[in-house]
N, C-alpha and C positions, 0 to 999 in steps of 0.2 A: 407285609406289614408296612404301613405308611407313617412317616414322621410328620408331625403337625406342630406348628408354632402357634401358641395361644397366648394372648395378652390378657393378664388378669390384674385387677387392682391389687396392690400390696396386701391389703387386709384380707382379701379373698384367698390369695396365695398362702398367706400365713395360716389361715384357718384350715385350708386343704392339707397343708403339711401337718398340722396338729392332728387332724382327724385321721389321716393316713397312718401317722405314727401310732395313734391310739389303737388302730386296727392291725398294726404290725404289717403294713403293706407299703409299697412305694407310692409316691405321688402319681406316677404314671398309671399304676394299677387302680388307684382311687378314681382318677379322672376317667379312665376307660370304663370302669364300672358305672360311674355316674352317667356317662353318655349312653351306655347300654340300657340302663334303667329308664332314662328319658325316652329313648327310641321305643322301647317296649310299651311304655305308657301311651305315646302318640299313636303307635301302630294299633294298639288295642282299641283306642277310641275310634280310629278310622274304621276298623273292622266292625265294631259295634254299631256305628252309624250306618255303615253299608248294610248290615243285616237288618237293622231297624227299618231302613227304607224299603226293604222287601216285604215287610209285614203289612197285613191288612186288618183293620179293625173288625171287619165282619168275621174273619177267621178266629180272632180272639174271642169275640162274643159267642161264636158257635161253641168253642171248646169250654168257655166259662159256663155256658148253659148245660154242659154235661156234668158239672159238679153237683153232687147232691145238695138239696136245700138245707142250709144250716145258718144260724145267725153269724154274722161276721164278728171276728174277734175285735175287741176295742182297738181302734186305730186303723183297722182294715176296711172300714165302711167305704162304699162308693160315694163320691161327691155328688151332690144334687146337680141336675142339669141346668 
């Protein structure tokens, strides 16, 4: 485990202490959890962008064409070209 010094504005530090206390955890646990959540968010976006870049519109159109004809539900209509 690594120790890290982080400088926080007093107002942020105070709010972190209050929120950690409310959750009955230490400030350290609160900050570690917050950093982990942010990492997961960024990594998920990176993954989704990477997967989206592999997609091809022609494949989407092909599989969409396999769906039986039915009127689109309100709000699901295709935009006009």
